[in-house]
Residue frames relative to the residue before (quaternion, step in Angstrom):
aa qw qx qy qz dx dy dz
M 1.0000 0.0000 0.0000 0.0000 0.00 0.00 0.00
A 0.4072 -0.7518 0.4710 0.2173 3.54 -0.66 1.09
T 0.3806 -0.7083 0.5475 0.2318 3.53 -0.94 0.86
V 0.2337 -0.7588 0.5926 0.1359 3.61 -0.91 0.90
F 0.1550 -0.7697 0.6129 0.0892 3.61 -0.78 0.92
D 0.3534 -0.6986 0.5772 0.2322 3.59 -0.89 0.90
K 0.4697 -0.6686 0.5121 0.2647 3.46 -1.09 1.00
P 0.4502 -0.7013 0.4659 0.2973 3.62 -0.73 0.86
S 0.5099 -0.6630 0.4621 0.2949 3.49 -1.09 0.81
L 0.6860 -0.4671 0.3478 0.4362 3.64 -1.28 0.32
L 0.6571 0.5323 -0.2915 0.4471 3.54 1.03 -0.97
Q 0.6367 0.5300 -0.3022 0.4717 3.59 1.09 -0.77
R 0.6916 0.4889 -0.2692 0.4585 3.54 1.06 -0.74
V 0.6735 0.5279 -0.2313 0.4629 3.52 1.20 -0.85
L 0.6396 0.5810 -0.3370 0.3739 3.61 0.94 -0.98
P 0.6362 0.5274 -0.3699 0.4246 3.71 0.88 -0.70
L 0.5870 0.5706 -0.3906 0.4212 3.62 1.13 -0.48
F 0.7168 0.4334 -0.2561 0.4825 3.60 1.08 -0.60
R 0.4961 0.6756 -0.4278 0.3382 3.57 1.27 -0.17
G 0.7589 0.3150 -0.2716 0.5011 3.63 -0.84 0.96
F 0.4205 0.6825 -0.4814 0.3544 3.59 1.26 -0.06
D 0.4395 -0.6800 0.5270 0.2584 3.61 -1.11 0.81
L 0.2940 -0.7905 0.5033 0.1880 3.67 -0.30 1.15
G 0.6174 0.5371 -0.3786 0.4324 3.62 1.02 -0.47
L 0.6608 0.4893 -0.3007 0.4832 3.49 0.97 -0.88
M 0.6219 0.5384 -0.3268 0.4653 3.62 0.95 -0.81
L 0.6684 0.5235 -0.2907 0.4412 3.59 0.93 -0.94
A 0.6670 0.5101 -0.2986 0.4536 3.52 1.04 -0.88
V 0.6566 0.5104 -0.2911 0.4729 3.54 1.00 -0.86
L 0.6565 0.4907 -0.3200 0.4752 3.64 0.97 -0.81
L 0.6133 0.5558 -0.3406 0.4460 3.56 1.08 -0.77
L 0.6989 0.4695 -0.2654 0.4698 3.61 0.90 -0.98
C 0.6573 0.5214 -0.3059 0.4500 3.56 1.05 -0.78
T 0.5904 0.5556 -0.3459 0.4723 3.51 1.19 -0.65
V 0.6406 0.5037 -0.2933 0.4998 3.54 0.92 -1.03
G 0.6613 0.5259 -0.3114 0.4349 3.62 0.87 -0.81
L 0.6876 0.4609 -0.2991 0.4746 3.58 0.98 -0.80
V 0.6299 0.5209 -0.3380 0.4665 3.61 0.99 -0.74
N 0.6643 0.5167 -0.2781 0.4630 3.57 0.95 -0.91
M 0.6782 0.4851 -0.2860 0.4721 3.56 0.94 -0.90
Y 0.5839 0.5813 -0.3652 0.4333 3.58 1.04 -0.54
S 0.7188 0.4272 -0.2143 0.5048 3.47 1.12 -0.84
A 0.7096 0.4454 -0.2684 0.4755 3.56 0.83 -0.90
G 0.8008 0.3007 -0.1708 0.4890 3.64 1.01 -0.69
Y 0.2813 0.7981 -0.5050 0.1700 3.55 1.18 0.43
D 0.7615 0.2534 -0.2482 0.5425 3.71 0.99 -0.35
H 0.5375 0.6135 -0.4394 0.3764 3.60 1.01 0.64
G 0.6620 -0.5415 0.2828 0.4342 3.49 1.02 1.02
T 0.8249 -0.2290 0.1884 0.4813 3.66 -0.67 -0.97
R 0.2894 0.8133 -0.4825 0.1484 3.53 1.16 0.28
F 0.6125 0.5208 -0.3487 0.4817 3.69 0.99 -0.74
I 0.6885 0.4597 -0.2937 0.4779 3.63 0.74 -0.95
D 0.6674 0.4809 -0.3249 0.4667 3.64 0.87 -0.78
H 0.6027 0.5443 -0.3590 0.4600 3.66 1.14 -0.68
G 0.6544 0.4920 -0.3118 0.4822 3.59 0.96 -0.85
R 0.6263 0.5280 -0.3332 0.4669 3.62 0.99 -0.71
N 0.6495 0.5189 -0.3154 0.4576 3.52 0.92 -0.86
M 0.6271 0.5328 -0.3357 0.4584 3.56 1.04 -0.88
L 0.6358 0.5354 -0.3186 0.4556 3.60 0.97 -0.97
I 0.6608 0.4873 -0.3081 0.4806 3.64 0.88 -0.86
A 0.6483 0.4746 -0.3435 0.4863 3.66 0.89 -0.77
A 0.6255 0.5291 -0.3706 0.4375 3.67 0.95 -0.69
G 0.6124 0.5375 -0.3291 0.4772 3.58 1.07 -0.74
V 0.6501 0.5090 -0.3157 0.4677 3.57 0.95 -0.83
V 0.6336 0.5254 -0.3283 0.4634 3.60 0.98 -0.82
F 0.6709 0.5027 -0.3018 0.4539 3.56 0.87 -0.91
V 0.6670 0.5053 -0.3063 0.4538 3.55 0.84 -0.95
V 0.7255 0.4684 -0.2497 0.4380 3.58 0.69 -1.20
A 0.5911 0.5872 -0.3397 0.4364 3.57 1.19 -0.61
Q 0.6671 0.5158 -0.3121 0.4376 3.55 1.06 -0.56
V 0.6135 0.5503 -0.3359 0.4560 3.58 1.28 -0.38
P 0.3656 -0.7250 0.5202 0.2649 3.71 -0.60 0.96
P 0.6494 -0.5474 0.3663 0.3800 3.61 -1.20 0.61
Q 0.6296 0.5458 -0.3588 0.4206 3.62 1.00 -0.66
R 0.6398 0.4834 -0.3181 0.5058 3.62 1.22 -0.58
L 0.6063 0.5673 -0.3485 0.4349 3.55 1.06 -0.68
M 0.5969 0.5646 -0.3771 0.4275 3.63 1.04 -0.69
Q 0.6479 0.5636 -0.3327 0.3897 3.55 1.06 -0.69
F 0.6573 0.4967 -0.2813 0.4920 3.57 1.32 -0.40
A 0.4396 0.7389 -0.4361 0.2657 3.55 1.24 -0.32
M 0.7532 0.3903 -0.2164 0.4833 3.54 0.51 -1.16
P 0.6525 0.4999 -0.3558 0.4446 3.72 0.73 -0.78
L 0.6677 0.5162 -0.3017 0.4435 3.53 0.98 -0.83
Y 0.6714 0.5112 -0.2779 0.4589 3.45 1.05 -0.85
L 0.6557 0.4833 -0.3156 0.4868 3.59 1.02 -0.82
A 0.6257 0.5282 -0.3469 0.4574 3.61 1.05 -0.75
G 0.6718 0.5026 -0.3082 0.4485 3.57 0.96 -0.87
V 0.6486 0.5021 -0.3181 0.4753 3.60 0.98 -0.76
A 0.6351 0.5284 -0.3206 0.4633 3.58 1.00 -0.84
L 0.6768 0.4892 -0.3026 0.4594 3.57 0.95 -0.81
L 0.6200 0.5417 -0.3308 0.4613 3.53 1.15 -0.74
M 0.6223 0.5094 -0.3326 0.4926 3.55 1.12 -0.77
A 0.6250 0.5290 -0.3453 0.4587 3.71 0.99 -0.75
V 0.6211 0.5463 -0.3358 0.4506 3.56 1.09 -0.75
A 0.6647 0.4961 -0.2890 0.4781 3.54 1.03 -0.91
L 0.7188 0.4434 -0.2855 0.4530 3.67 0.99 -0.55
F 0.8237 -0.0557 0.0585 0.5613 3.54 0.83 -0.92
G 0.2085 0.8230 -0.5016 0.1660 3.57 0.91 0.94
I 0.4935 -0.6133 0.5088 0.3484 3.58 -1.28 0.17
T 0.2588 -0.7727 0.5711 0.0994 3.45 -1.03 1.04
K 0.0396 0.7709 -0.6329 0.0599 3.56 -0.94 1.00
K 0.8465 0.0269 -0.0280 0.5310 3.60 -0.89 0.98
G 0.7209 -0.4814 0.2588 0.4260 3.59 0.95 0.82
A 0.6900 0.4017 -0.3052 0.5190 3.63 1.25 0.18
T 0.2371 -0.7534 0.5960 0.1449 3.58 -1.04 0.77
R 0.1591 0.8227 -0.5165 0.1763 3.56 -0.03 1.36
W 0.7142 0.4270 -0.2554 0.4923 3.62 1.17 -0.21
V 0.0784 -0.7605 0.6414 0.0639 3.50 -1.39 0.34
N 0.3793 -0.7344 0.5373 0.1676 3.51 -1.13 0.88
I 0.0357 0.7824 -0.6182 0.0654 3.59 -0.49 1.21
G 0.7119 -0.2264 0.1877 0.6378 3.60 1.08 0.54
I 0.7600 0.0093 -0.0499 0.6479 3.58 1.03 -0.66
V 0.5180 -0.6515 0.4632 0.3044 3.56 -1.12 0.66
I 0.0149 0.7987 -0.5992 0.0540 3.67 -0.62 1.05
Q 0.2980 -0.6961 0.6167 0.2152 3.48 -1.45 0.27
P 0.3064 -0.8192 0.4524 0.1739 3.58 0.00 1.33
S 0.5565 0.6130 -0.4074 0.3854 3.63 1.06 -0.53
E 0.5890 0.5751 -0.3726 0.4283 3.62 1.11 -0.58
I 0.6231 0.5545 -0.3586 0.4191 3.60 1.05 -0.77
M 0.6526 0.5681 -0.2966 0.4041 3.51 1.04 -0.91
K 0.5740 0.6188 -0.3918 0.3663 3.59 1.16 -0.40
I 0.7077 0.3338 -0.2187 0.5831 3.47 1.39 -0.55
A 0.5981 0.5791 -0.3767 0.4062 3.65 0.90 -0.67
M 0.6753 0.5450 -0.3077 0.3903 3.54 0.93 -1.00
P 0.7114 0.3902 -0.2893 0.5078 3.66 0.71 -0.83
L 0.5888 0.5562 -0.3879 0.4398 3.66 1.06 -0.56
L 0.6883 0.4774 -0.2988 0.4573 3.58 0.81 -0.94
L 0.6939 0.4937 -0.3024 0.4283 3.63 0.78 -0.91
A 0.6035 0.5451 -0.3327 0.4774 3.54 1.19 -0.79
W 0.6319 0.5110 -0.3104 0.4932 3.60 1.08 -0.82
W 0.6546 0.5271 -0.3203 0.4372 3.61 0.88 -0.87
F 0.7306 0.4325 -0.2522 0.4642 3.56 0.85 -0.83
Q 0.5601 0.5774 -0.3573 0.4746 3.46 1.26 -0.45
R 0.6197 0.5242 -0.3156 0.4915 3.61 1.10 -0.81
R 0.7535 0.4054 -0.1925 0.4804 3.56 0.97 -0.87
E 0.3418 0.7704 -0.4913 0.2199 3.57 1.21 0.10
G 0.8143 0.2459 -0.2045 0.4844 3.57 -0.98 0.94
Q 0.7863 0.2011 -0.1382 0.5676 3.58 1.16 -0.20
L 0.2021 0.8191 -0.5063 0.1785 3.54 0.95 0.87
R 0.0419 -0.7801 0.6242 -0.0064 3.60 -0.93 0.98
P 0.6927 -0.4881 0.3242 0.4205 3.48 -1.23 0.37
I 0.6043 0.5830 -0.3484 0.4166 3.62 1.07 -0.72
D 0.6253 0.5387 -0.3497 0.4433 3.57 1.13 -0.64
F 0.6238 0.5085 -0.3474 0.4812 3.66 1.05 -0.51
V 0.6364 0.5380 -0.3190 0.4514 3.53 1.16 -0.78
V 0.6490 0.4915 -0.3076 0.4925 3.52 1.03 -0.78
A 0.5856 0.5445 -0.3570 0.4828 3.64 1.02 -0.70
G 0.6643 0.5209 -0.2998 0.4445 3.62 0.88 -0.98
G 0.6402 0.5354 -0.2921 0.4671 3.52 1.07 -0.88
L 0.6581 0.4951 -0.2989 0.4821 3.55 0.93 -0.91
L 0.6515 0.5290 -0.3039 0.4508 3.62 1.08 -0.67
L 0.6746 0.5437 -0.2608 0.4258 3.51 0.96 -1.10
I 0.6138 0.5820 -0.3744 0.3800 3.65 0.99 -0.64
P 0.7389 0.3473 -0.2588 0.5161 3.64 0.70 -0.91
F 0.5402 0.6033 -0.4081 0.4214 3.60 1.13 -0.34
A 0.6963 0.4800 -0.2462 0.4735 3.52 0.82 -1.13
L 0.6543 0.4947 -0.3125 0.4791 3.69 0.95 -0.88
I 0.7081 0.4258 -0.3166 0.4658 3.68 0.84 -0.61
L 0.6038 0.5637 -0.3354 0.4530 3.52 1.11 -0.61
K 0.6564 0.5121 -0.3085 0.4602 3.52 1.08 -0.78
Q 0.5413 0.6763 -0.4186 0.2728 3.79 1.01 -0.51
P 0.1603 0.6885 -0.0417 -0.7061 2.12 1.84 -1.53
D 0.0586 0.7848 -0.6155 0.0428 3.59 -0.94 0.67
L 0.1965 -0.8340 0.5089 0.0827 3.59 0.23 1.40
G 0.6830 0.5311 -0.3044 0.3986 3.49 0.86 -1.03
T 0.7063 0.4411 -0.2708 0.4829 3.60 0.81 -0.92
S 0.6330 0.5268 -0.3568 0.4410 3.62 1.08 -0.63
L 0.6414 0.5154 -0.3087 0.4772 3.50 1.11 -0.67
L 0.6246 0.5175 -0.3372 0.4780 3.61 1.06 -0.65
V 0.6699 0.4861 -0.3103 0.4677 3.55 0.88 -0.85
L 0.6400 0.5159 -0.3354 0.4601 3.56 1.00 -0.77
A 0.6432 0.5372 -0.3157 0.4450 3.52 0.97 -0.97
S 0.6770 0.5176 -0.3053 0.4248 3.64 0.88 -0.97
G 0.6536 0.4851 -0.3076 0.4928 3.53 1.15 -0.74
L 0.6531 0.5345 -0.3204 0.4303 3.66 0.87 -0.90
F 0.6318 0.5264 -0.3656 0.4359 3.58 1.10 -0.70
V 0.6273 0.5030 -0.3642 0.4699 3.65 1.01 -0.69
I 0.6286 0.5493 -0.3309 0.4400 3.63 0.89 -0.93
F 0.6781 0.5227 -0.2671 0.4423 3.51 1.01 -1.01
F 0.6841 0.4562 -0.2678 0.5023 3.58 0.94 -0.97
A 0.6228 0.5391 -0.3893 0.4123 3.64 1.07 -0.39
G 0.6604 -0.5621 0.3028 0.3953 3.51 1.20 -0.12
L 0.1905 0.7768 -0.5601 0.2158 3.58 1.19 0.80
N 0.5224 -0.6529 0.4760 0.2724 3.52 -1.08 0.97
W 0.5292 -0.6366 0.4614 0.3189 3.63 -0.99 0.89
W 0.6229 0.5602 -0.3427 0.4251 3.60 1.04 -0.64
L 0.6566 0.4608 -0.2939 0.5197 3.56 1.23 -0.30
I 0.6528 0.5236 -0.3129 0.4492 3.55 1.18 -0.53
M 0.6975 0.5460 -0.2864 0.3652 3.53 0.86 -1.10
P 0.6357 0.5543 -0.3655 0.3938 3.73 0.90 -0.62
P 0.6957 0.4052 -0.3389 0.4868 3.63 0.80 -0.74
V 0.5820 0.5786 -0.3869 0.4205 3.63 1.11 -0.64
L 0.6784 0.4933 -0.2749 0.4700 3.53 0.88 -1.08
M 0.6595 0.5045 -0.3139 0.4604 3.63 0.98 -0.80
G 0.6414 0.4967 -0.3418 0.4744 3.56 1.03 -0.69
A 0.6361 0.5049 -0.3477 0.4687 3.64 0.98 -0.79
L 0.6335 0.5481 -0.3224 0.4408 3.64 0.99 -0.69
V 0.6516 0.5148 -0.2800 0.4817 3.48 1.06 -0.95
V 0.6537 0.4849 -0.3158 0.4877 3.58 0.92 -0.87
G 0.6366 0.5496 -0.3217 0.4351 3.61 0.97 -0.71
L 0.6537 0.5321 -0.2746 0.4627 3.43 1.08 -0.95
I 0.6722 0.4777 -0.3119 0.4720 3.55 0.96 -0.96
V 0.6510 0.4904 -0.3467 0.4641 3.62 0.90 -0.77
G 0.6965 0.4973 -0.3105 0.4137 3.64 0.86 -0.77
F 0.7703 0.2817 -0.1194 0.5595 3.53 1.19 -0.82
S 0.2272 0.8301 -0.4944 0.1223 3.60 1.14 0.48
H 0.6134 0.5499 -0.3690 0.4304 3.62 0.98 -0.76
E 0.7280 0.4547 -0.2605 0.4421 3.56 0.84 -1.00
L 0.6916 0.4769 -0.2935 0.4562 3.58 0.99 -0.89
C 0.7081 0.4709 -0.2741 0.4491 3.65 1.07 -0.49
M 0.4052 0.6878 -0.5096 0.3210 3.49 1.18 0.33
P 0.6570 -0.5845 0.3243 0.3486 3.65 -1.01 0.88
D 0.7561 0.3979 -0.2405 0.4606 3.57 0.99 -0.74
V 0.5256 0.6135 -0.4181 0.4154 3.59 1.21 0.29
D 0.1440 -0.7984 0.5810 0.0652 3.56 -0.68 1.09
W 0.3347 -0.7716 0.5133 0.1705 3.54 -0.72 1.17
H 0.3745 -0.7717 0.4494 0.2496 3.70 1.14 -0.15
V 0.7747 0.3714 -0.2024 0.4700 3.46 0.61 -1.22
L 0.7387 0.3212 -0.1910 0.5609 3.62 1.22 -0.46
R 0.4920 -0.6138 0.5141 0.3418 3.51 -1.30 0.48
E 0.7007 -0.4828 0.3216 0.4153 3.52 -1.28 0.38
Y 0.6759 0.5005 -0.3163 0.4390 3.60 0.93 -0.88
Q 0.6121 0.5526 -0.3297 0.4596 3.52 1.16 -0.71
K 0.6286 0.5394 -0.3081 0.4679 3.51 1.05 -0.92
Q 0.6528 0.5497 -0.2916 0.4321 3.51 0.93 -0.92
R 0.6358 0.5505 -0.2877 0.4583 3.47 1.15 -0.90
V 0.6669 0.4828 -0.2732 0.4975 3.53 0.97 -0.82
C 0.6602 0.4946 -0.3042 0.4764 3.61 0.92 -0.81
T 0.6293 0.5233 -0.3191 0.4778 3.59 1.06 -0.84
L 0.6070 0.5381 -0.3658 0.4563 3.63 1.04 -0.66
M 0.6840 0.5083 -0.3034 0.4263 3.56 0.90 -0.86
D 0.7728 -0.0545 0.0720 0.6282 3.56 1.14 -0.78
P 0.2601 -0.8003 0.5233 0.1345 3.61 -0.11 1.32
T 0.6456 0.5462 -0.3217 0.4259 3.57 1.13 -0.73
R 0.4124 0.7096 -0.4640 0.3334 3.61 1.16 -0.03
D 0.7742 0.0071 0.0287 0.6323 3.51 1.13 -0.84
A 0.0674 -0.8893 0.4502 0.0442 3.57 0.75 1.15
L 0.7559 0.3421 -0.2418 0.5031 3.62 1.15 -0.45
G 0.6815 0.4345 -0.2829 0.5165 3.48 1.29 0.20
K 0.8449 0.1368 -0.0499 0.5146 3.65 -0.33 -1.21
G 0.7344 0.4477 -0.2308 0.4548 3.57 1.03 -0.75
F 0.4319 0.7589 -0.4186 0.2495 3.54 1.35 -0.30
H 0.6724 0.4959 -0.3087 0.4545 3.57 0.87 -0.97
T 0.6920 0.4865 -0.3085 0.4352 3.56 0.73 -0.95
I 0.6719 0.4911 -0.3242 0.4497 3.59 0.89 -0.92
Q 0.6899 0.4696 -0.3148 0.4522 3.65 0.82 -0.82
G 0.6057 0.5506 -0.3570 0.4500 3.62 1.14 -0.59
M 0.6552 0.5373 -0.2661 0.4595 3.48 1.01 -0.99
I 0.6409 0.5297 -0.2825 0.4785 3.57 1.07 -0.90
A 0.6515 0.4983 -0.2932 0.4911 3.63 1.00 -0.94
I 0.6728 0.4878 -0.3197 0.4551 3.59 0.83 -0.85
G 0.7022 0.4696 -0.2911 0.4489 3.58 0.85 -0.92
S 0.6467 0.5469 -0.3113 0.4309 3.57 1.08 -0.73
G 0.5583 0.6180 -0.3848 0.3979 3.59 1.24 -0.39
G 0.2400 -0.7917 0.5200 0.2126 3.63 1.10 -0.64
V 0.7927 -0.2878 0.2527 0.4743 3.48 -1.18 -0.75
W 0.8194 0.2756 -0.0730 0.4973 3.46 0.72 -1.18
G 0.5225 -0.6378 0.4375 0.3588 3.63 1.14 -0.19
K 0.5408 -0.6090 0.4780 0.3288 3.52 -1.40 0.20
G 0.5994 -0.5683 0.3697 0.4256 3.55 1.16 -0.31
F 0.6362 -0.5547 0.3937 0.3641 3.50 -1.26 0.60
M 0.8335 0.1134 -0.1457 0.5208 3.56 -0.88 1.15
Q 0.6244 0.5704 -0.3330 0.4169 3.67 1.28 0.07
G 0.4619 0.7161 -0.4361 0.2893 3.56 1.22 0.05
T 0.3249 -0.7693 0.5111 0.2031 3.66 -0.45 1.22
Q 0.6439 0.5356 -0.3529 0.4172 3.60 0.77 -0.85
T 0.6451 0.5435 -0.2686 0.4651 3.49 1.22 -1.00
H 0.8021 0.3516 -0.1680 0.4524 3.55 0.53 -1.28
L 0.6438 0.4514 -0.3439 0.5133 3.62 1.14 -0.16
E 0.4652 -0.7485 0.3797 0.2814 3.56 1.37 0.29
F 0.3171 0.7287 -0.5411 0.2751 3.55 0.95 0.84
I 0.6718 0.4531 -0.3112 0.4965 3.59 1.09 -0.55
P 0.3154 -0.7292 0.5807 0.1779 3.63 -0.73 1.13
E 0.8444 0.1014 -0.0947 0.5174 3.55 -1.22 0.68
R 0.1799 0.8452 -0.4882 0.1220 3.55 0.96 0.88
T 0.6712 0.4299 -0.3200 0.5121 3.67 1.30 -0.12
T 0.7154 0.3936 -0.2612 0.5148 3.68 1.08 -0.21
D 0.8626 0.1166 -0.0710 0.4871 3.65 -0.52 -1.21
F 0.7970 0.3247 -0.1634 0.4823 3.61 0.94 -0.79
I 0.2841 0.7853 -0.5068 0.2141 3.60 1.14 0.63
F 0.5479 0.6082 -0.3994 0.4128 3.55 1.22 -0.45
A 0.5940 0.5476 -0.3600 0.4666 3.61 1.08 -0.74
A 0.6916 0.4737 -0.3130 0.4465 3.62 0.74 -0.92
F 0.6109 0.5470 -0.3300 0.4677 3.56 1.09 -0.76
S 0.6822 0.5123 -0.2818 0.4391 3.56 0.80 -1.01
E 0.6617 0.5083 -0.3107 0.4553 3.55 0.94 -0.88
E 0.7553 0.3878 -0.2470 0.4670 3.67 0.85 -0.73
F 0.7962 0.2590 -0.1784 0.5168 3.64 1.06 -0.48
G 0.4997 -0.7358 0.4048 0.2123 3.58 1.15 0.29
L 0.7615 -0.3473 0.2916 0.4632 3.52 -1.36 -0.20
T 0.6336 0.5431 -0.3416 0.4323 3.56 0.97 -0.75
G 0.6859 0.4611 -0.2935 0.4804 3.55 0.94 -0.82
V 0.6186 0.5239 -0.3574 0.4639 3.58 1.02 -0.64
L 0.6737 0.4755 -0.3381 0.4536 3.63 0.76 -0.76
G 0.6151 0.5233 -0.3549 0.4710 3.55 1.13 -0.65
L 0.6503 0.4907 -0.3199 0.4838 3.68 0.95 -0.80
I 0.6429 0.5046 -0.3537 0.4549 3.64 0.91 -0.71
F 0.6139 0.5382 -0.3322 0.4724 3.61 1.13 -0.81
G 0.6204 0.5593 -0.3482 0.4255 3.58 1.02 -0.79
Y 0.6792 0.4826 -0.2649 0.4853 3.58 0.98 -1.07
L 0.6166 0.5368 -0.3426 0.4630 3.63 0.98 -0.76
F 0.6583 0.4912 -0.3046 0.4823 3.57 0.95 -0.94
L 0.6358 0.5025 -0.3483 0.4712 3.67 0.90 -0.78
I 0.6917 0.4857 -0.2858 0.4517 3.61 0.75 -1.03
G 0.6634 0.5074 -0.3013 0.4601 3.62 0.92 -0.97
R 0.6511 0.4913 -0.3319 0.4739 3.63 0.96 -0.84
S 0.6630 0.5108 -0.3123 0.4494 3.58 0.92 -0.88
L 0.6603 0.4819 -0.3158 0.4818 3.65 0.97 -0.61
L 0.5861 0.5120 -0.3802 0.4997 3.63 1.11 -0.43
I 0.6222 0.5137 -0.3636 0.4656 3.60 0.91 -0.68
A 0.6323 0.5319 -0.3216 0.4624 3.60 1.02 -0.82
L 0.6590 0.5203 -0.2919 0.4580 3.54 0.91 -0.97
D 0.7459 0.4115 -0.2217 0.4745 3.70 0.98 -0.75
A 0.4339 0.7399 -0.4300 0.2818 3.50 1.24 -0.13
T 0.4495 -0.7448 0.4349 0.2327 3.60 -0.91 0.79
T 0.7805 0.2532 -0.1719 0.5451 3.65 1.16 -0.36
L 0.6113 -0.5425 0.4033 0.4115 3.60 -1.21 0.27
F 0.5877 0.5542 -0.3830 0.4481 3.66 1.04 -0.56
S 0.6624 0.5013 -0.2942 0.4727 3.61 0.89 -0.99
R 0.6999 0.4903 -0.3017 0.4228 3.58 0.75 -0.96
L 0.6481 0.5067 -0.3173 0.4718 3.58 1.03 -0.87
L 0.6838 0.5191 -0.2821 0.4283 3.55 0.84 -1.02
A 0.6952 0.4777 -0.2618 0.4689 3.52 0.91 -0.99
G 0.6423 0.5094 -0.3283 0.4692 3.59 1.09 -0.67
A 0.6262 0.5458 -0.3173 0.4575 3.55 1.00 -0.89
L 0.6685 0.5019 -0.2858 0.4685 3.63 0.93 -1.04
S 0.6145 0.5684 -0.3471 0.4230 3.54 0.91 -0.88
L 0.7371 0.4296 -0.2344 0.4659 3.51 0.83 -1.14
M 0.5442 0.6143 -0.3722 0.4335 3.52 1.32 -0.50
F 0.6192 0.5128 -0.3455 0.4840 3.62 1.08 -0.76
F 0.6455 0.5287 -0.3263 0.4443 3.62 0.97 -0.83
V 0.6530 0.5242 -0.3156 0.4464 3.54 0.89 -0.89
Y 0.6418 0.5353 -0.3146 0.4500 3.55 0.91 -0.94
A 0.7294 0.4386 -0.2530 0.4600 3.52 0.68 -1.05
F 0.6404 0.5325 -0.3158 0.4545 3.59 0.95 -0.90
V 0.6829 0.4875 -0.2849 0.4635 3.59 0.75 -1.07
N 0.6824 0.4850 -0.3149 0.4472 3.64 0.81 -0.94
M 0.7008 0.4251 -0.3066 0.4839 3.65 0.75 -0.95
G 0.6280 0.5515 -0.3618 0.4130 3.65 0.99 -0.59
M 0.6975 0.4689 -0.2914 0.4569 3.52 0.93 -0.97
V 0.6451 0.5100 -0.3301 0.4636 3.57 1.03 -0.71
S 0.6890 0.4969 -0.2433 0.4682 3.60 1.20 -0.69
G 0.4753 -0.6969 0.4018 0.3563 3.52 1.36 -0.15
I 0.5668 0.5708 -0.4395 0.3996 3.68 1.03 0.51
L 0.7525 0.2541 -0.1908 0.5768 3.53 1.33 0.00
P 0.5602 -0.5970 0.4038 0.4084 3.69 -1.02 0.50
V 0.5287 -0.6059 0.4928 0.3323 3.63 -1.20 0.55
V 0.0008 -0.8303 0.5498 -0.0915 3.60 -0.41 1.35
G 0.5143 -0.6861 0.4156 0.3035 3.62 1.14 -0.01
V 0.3778 0.7103 -0.4950 0.3282 3.57 0.94 0.97
P 0.3485 -0.7575 0.4951 0.2444 3.65 -0.68 0.97
L 0.4956 -0.6044 0.5331 0.3239 3.52 -1.35 0.43
P 0.4686 -0.7274 0.4155 0.2805 3.63 -0.52 1.15
F 0.8568 0.0967 -0.1325 0.4888 3.59 -0.89 1.14
I 0.6752 0.4680 -0.2865 0.4929 3.60 1.32 -0.11
S 0.7148 0.4849 -0.2777 0.4206 3.57 0.79 -1.03
Y 0.4930 -0.6202 0.5030 0.3456 3.62 -1.06 0.43
G 0.5173 0.6105 -0.5066 0.3211 3.52 -1.13 0.74
G 0.3868 -0.7734 0.4643 0.1913 3.50 -0.62 1.31
T 0.6536 0.5177 -0.3461 0.4301 3.62 0.93 -0.72
A 0.6627 0.4946 -0.2938 0.4795 3.56 1.01 -0.95
M 0.6431 0.4981 -0.3461 0.4674 3.65 0.94 -0.64
V 0.6452 0.5126 -0.3167 0.4697 3.64 0.89 -0.76
T 0.6318 0.5364 -0.3103 0.4657 3.50 1.03 -0.88
M 0.6326 0.5134 -0.3089 0.4907 3.62 1.00 -0.87
G 0.6724 0.5182 -0.3015 0.4341 3.52 0.96 -0.98
L 0.6270 0.5160 -0.3305 0.4810 3.56 1.10 -0.81
A 0.6483 0.5201 -0.3281 0.4489 3.63 0.93 -0.67
V 0.6508 0.4891 -0.2978 0.4986 3.58 1.09 -0.76
G 0.6367 0.5289 -0.3287 0.4547 3.56 1.03 -0.69
L 0.6323 0.5151 -0.3213 0.4813 3.55 1.03 -0.75
L 0.6516 0.4854 -0.3162 0.4897 3.62 0.98 -0.68
M 0.6352 0.5159 -0.3282 0.4720 3.59 1.00 -0.74
S 0.6201 0.5354 -0.3243 0.4729 3.59 1.03 -0.76
I 0.6599 0.5014 -0.3104 0.4656 3.58 0.87 -0.91
A 0.6874 0.4797 -0.2792 0.4684 3.58 0.87 -0.96
K 0.6682 0.4863 -0.3193 0.4638 3.57 0.88 -0.80
H 0.6727 0.5120 -0.3136 0.4325 3.55 0.88 -0.77
K 0.5941 0.5478 -0.3419 0.4796 3.57 1.19 -0.78
R 0.7088 0.4623 -0.3089 0.4341 3.64 0.73 -0.82
F 0.6112 0.5189 -0.3501 0.4844 3.66 1.13 -0.62
V 0.6357 0.5413 -0.3400 0.4328 3.59 0.98 -0.79
Q 0.6447 0.5478 -0.2991 0.4414 3.50 1.04 -0.99
R 0.6886 0.4678 -0.3064 0.4616 3.56 1.03 -0.73
């Protein structure tokens, strides 16, 4: 007698693909995306289709998360070097025949216009995690030197565009991997102390250093102006300091509870520049106040904490280094964006993760979450 097998339903075939997903990480991302959609509806209500486009970008990022999560970390390692080389090649193409907008050459047309520096935000930690995995058990000082060289190449190419914000994010993502790989504290502290000394000198002598006839040599003029504006935004209140001043006014006017959804005057009277992108945190703070800001910070802390737990539970050095670097990458994004809008950091054009408008940034965040999901999913399968 022949045995008849029932054909599995579509749901039965799809559900195993979601098995092993980290629910805590998924909850944190959904929470932040919900805040992003609500905020974009208000901040971008008169920006054409920005709310709809923001939702579309989130769906694309969700697709990236789902696809990348199916790829085991061992397979991801195989993409590390090709992705890095492709990213560096595209950065060189930008330097040779890139597209210039607003004085910066950051894009290249390869059939579609892309910003290659965004690729390096993920390619850099992926490559360095692969490098240290290969050297596991036999790490020597020269291995850290090689890692530093691999990091400095894209950093220098991005800085030359010029794009200080993205170059610092790429640098930070690589340095996190090097730090987690076991770089000695005696090598970390000198540059940290030197940086603190430089910052102290700039603060102490800001009036003299920010005179128009003073040339900083190591920084371009616009970068000098950003630092000087940070010291005193009122120095050029209607020019370089306008963004910072309006952001601070919006944040302060929100008070404890905020002015309410769609009620932000600084936002809707268009005093906040770039209110749907870099300065969307100011629009959020004005309408939802200190209470909303604390809730948003909790959301990011939850995301970062959950990502760090995934790193701690990872089964290989590659997975631990990659997950740890991606976790702190979320922290750097959020801290730098909130800091520059609040006037405690220079304005460097860093988006707020899952909140700011921008397709490339959203897909990059989705790729990072997908890598974390892959690591979490693989760890659970190995335990079984």
